[in-house]
N, C-alpha and C positions, 0 to 999 in steps of 0.2 A: 504494500500500500504506500502511496506517495501522499504527503501532506503539503499544503500550501499555507504559510503563516506570515503575519507581519513580523518584521524584525526592526526594532527601534535602536537608534544610535544615540549615545549620550556623551557628554564631555565631563568625566570625573564624577558623575553622580548616578551611574547605572544601579549601584547597590541600593541607594536611597529610592530611586524611581521604581525599581522592580519590587521592592518591599512595599512601597505604596500601592502598586497595582495588585499585589497579593492581598492587601487589606481591603481593597475594593472588590475583587473578584473571588477571593478565597483560593483554595487549591494548594498545590505543592510547588515550592520554588526551589530550584537548584541553580547554584552559581559556581563558576570556576574563574580563578584569577589568571592573569598572564603568567605569573610566577609558577603556577601549578603545571603549566605546559611549556615552560621556558620559551614563551612566545615573544619576548621582547628583551633586547639587550639594555634597555633604558631602566635603571634602578627605580626611577620615579614611577614606572608603570607596573611594578610588581604586584601591587594590591588592587590594580584596576580590574574590572570585570571583563574577562575575555568572552564569556558566554553565560547568559542567564536564560532559563526557561521556566515559565510559569504555566503549569498545567492545571486548568480550572476543573472544578468538581463536575462540570457537565461536558468536559472534553475540549473546551476552548484552550488554545495555546497561544501565548505571547512570548516572544523572544526579544532579547536586547543585549547590548554590550557597550562598554566604554570605547570611544573612538581613540585609537593610538595618537599620540602627540604628533606623529609624522604625517597624519592624514587630515585632510580638510574636514571641518565640522561646521555646518551651517544650519542652525535651527530652521525647521521648515523643509529642509532637504535631508533630514536625519532618519530616513527610514528606507528599508528595502523589503523585498519579498523573498521568503525562504522556501525552497523546495527541498524536502528531505524524505528519505525512505531507504529501502533495501533493493529496490528494483533497478539494478545498475543500467541495463539496456534502456529502459524507459527514461531514467534521469539523464543519462548521457545524451539521449536524443533531444530532450528538452534543452540541455546545455548547448548542444550544437546549434540548435535553431535560435535560441535566445542570444547567443554570442555572435552569430553571423551578422555582419554589418555593424556590430557594436564594438565595445572595448573590453578586452579581458583585463581585469585589474588584479586577479590572482588566478593562475592556471588551475584547472581541475586536476588535482594530484593528491597523493597521500598526505594527510595532515598529522600533526603531532598526537592527536587523540585517537588515531588509528583509522578514521574514516577517509574517504576521498572527498575533497572539498575544493570549491572554486567560487570566484566572484566575478561578475561581469556587469556591464552597463549595456542594456540593449539599445537598438538604434533609435529608440524613442526617449532615451535618457532615464529609464527605470533601472534601478540597481537590483540585481538578483544574486542570491546565495544558493548554491547547490551543494547538498551534503548527502553522500551515498554511504550508508552504514553497511558493514558486512551482513550478508544474509544469515539468519539464525539457522544453525544446524540442529537437527532433532535427534 
């Protein structure tokens, strides 16, 4: 199954914002820092949120992260759409179509957390995140 969710960007306050959204919507909130995945060489970013996922009690999912210092952050343009799942062929097909004529900002490749991940801006200026998790074996 492939899911499509909003992904919000913040500048140094993702933890506060995602905790607020949890107070609004309820559910389970999981957060990981840049330090946990050695995702930044900047010591000032070690406690920033690299990925947060709020799963609401009725299945709603909201994701977010702190924008690294090296990347532009403009309120109003601080969101993207996340496609995630285990269907590699399907997700790679979406990736190929979304990135065609657009800009690849991070190639679709193995990520520190073990999934395949990429970021692109489509030809209409919409930012997309694609995350392919390994299929579960039974």
